[in-house]
C-alpha positions as CSV (number, residue, x, y, z in Angstrom):
1,M,-31.6,19.3,-67.4
2,T,-28.2,21.1,-67.4
3,L,-28.6,22.0,-63.7
4,G,-29.5,18.4,-62.7
5,I,-25.9,17.1,-62.2
6,P,-24.6,20.2,-60.3
7,V,-27.6,20.3,-58.1
8,A,-27.3,16.6,-57.3
9,C,-23.6,17.1,-56.5
10,F,-24.5,20.0,-54.2
11,V,-27.2,17.9,-52.4
12,C,-24.7,15.1,-51.9
13,F,-22.2,17.5,-50.5
14,L,-24.7,18.9,-48.0
15,A,-25.7,15.4,-46.9
16,F,-22.1,14.2,-46.4
17,S,-21.0,17.4,-44.7
18,S,-24.0,17.3,-42.2
19,I,-23.0,13.7,-41.4
20,A,-19.4,14.8,-40.7
21,I,-20.5,17.7,-38.6
22,F,-23.4,16.1,-36.6
23,A,-22.2,12.5,-36.4
24,P,-21.3,11.4,-32.9
25,R,-17.5,11.5,-32.3
26,R,-15.8,8.3,-31.3
27,P,-13.4,8.5,-28.3
28,P,-9.8,7.9,-29.3
29,A,-8.6,4.3,-29.1
30,V,-6.8,3.7,-25.9
31,S,-4.1,1.1,-25.9
32,V,-3.6,-0.8,-22.7
33,R,0.0,-1.7,-22.3
34,A,1.9,-3.0,-19.4
35,A,4.1,-0.5,-17.5
36,A,7.6,-0.4,-19.0
37,V,10.3,-2.1,-17.0
38,N,13.3,0.1,-16.9
39,W,15.8,-1.7,-14.7
40,P,17.5,-3.8,-17.5
41,A,18.6,-0.5,-19.1
42,Q,20.8,0.1,-16.0
43,V,22.7,-3.0,-16.9
44,D,22.8,-2.5,-20.6
45,A,21.2,0.2,-22.7
46,R,20.3,-2.3,-25.4
47,A,18.2,-4.3,-22.9
48,A,15.7,-1.4,-22.4
49,G,12.2,-2.8,-22.8
50,A,13.4,-6.4,-22.6
51,G,11.0,-9.3,-22.4
52,V,10.6,-11.7,-19.5
53,A,13.2,-14.2,-20.8
54,V,15.9,-11.6,-21.1
55,R,15.1,-10.1,-17.7
56,L,15.2,-13.6,-16.2
57,A,18.6,-14.2,-17.7
58,L,19.9,-10.8,-16.5
59,A,18.7,-11.5,-13.0
60,R,20.5,-14.9,-13.0
61,E,23.7,-13.3,-14.3
62,L,23.5,-10.4,-11.8
63,G,23.5,-13.0,-9.1
64,T,27.1,-13.9,-10.0
65,C,28.3,-10.3,-9.6
66,R,29.9,-8.7,-6.6
67,G,29.9,-5.2,-5.4
68,R,27.7,-2.4,-4.4
69,W,26.6,-1.6,-7.9
70,A,25.2,-5.1,-8.4
71,R,23.5,-5.1,-5.0
72,D,21.9,-1.7,-5.6
73,T,20.9,-2.6,-9.2
74,V,19.3,-5.8,-8.1
75,A,17.5,-4.2,-5.1
76,A,16.1,-1.5,-7.4
77,A,15.1,-4.1,-10.0
78,L,13.3,-6.2,-7.4
79,A,11.2,-3.2,-6.3
80,E,10.3,-2.5,-10.0
81,E,9.8,-6.0,-11.4
82,P,6.2,-6.9,-12.1
83,D,6.8,-10.6,-13.1
84,A,6.8,-13.1,-10.3
85,A,9.3,-15.5,-11.8
86,V,11.8,-12.7,-12.5
87,G,11.1,-11.2,-9.1
88,A,12.0,-14.6,-7.5
89,A,15.2,-14.8,-9.6
90,L,16.1,-11.2,-8.5
91,A,15.5,-12.1,-4.8
92,D,17.8,-15.1,-5.2
93,A,20.4,-12.9,-6.9
94,L,20.2,-10.4,-4.1
95,A,20.6,-13.1,-1.5
96,A,23.7,-14.5,-3.4
97,I,25.3,-11.0,-3.6
98,R,24.7,-10.4,0.1
99,A,26.1,-13.9,0.9
100,R,29.3,-13.2,-1.1
101,A,29.7,-9.7,0.6
102,A,29.4,-11.3,4.0
103,Q,32.1,-13.9,3.2
104,A,34.5,-11.2,2.1
């Protein structure tokens, strides 16, 4: 009877180790995330990874700016932006920047 417990432990060890070795492997979990939008970081580094509301506000504010930097930033943002509402705001901002440049 003195060998009963060690033998039982060894049998359990073999059973669990065979499960660990021969059990089917699960594929790693894949997280589906939207592509990162990088253009807000060109305006302010703190805005990197900003949500739609912040990008919409940035697009509206960029429309009040003048100069080549604003025009180039908005044009690049328009090419990158996945959200339709922010894209429309960026298109309006680009049109306003170009209109101001034409007046000057």
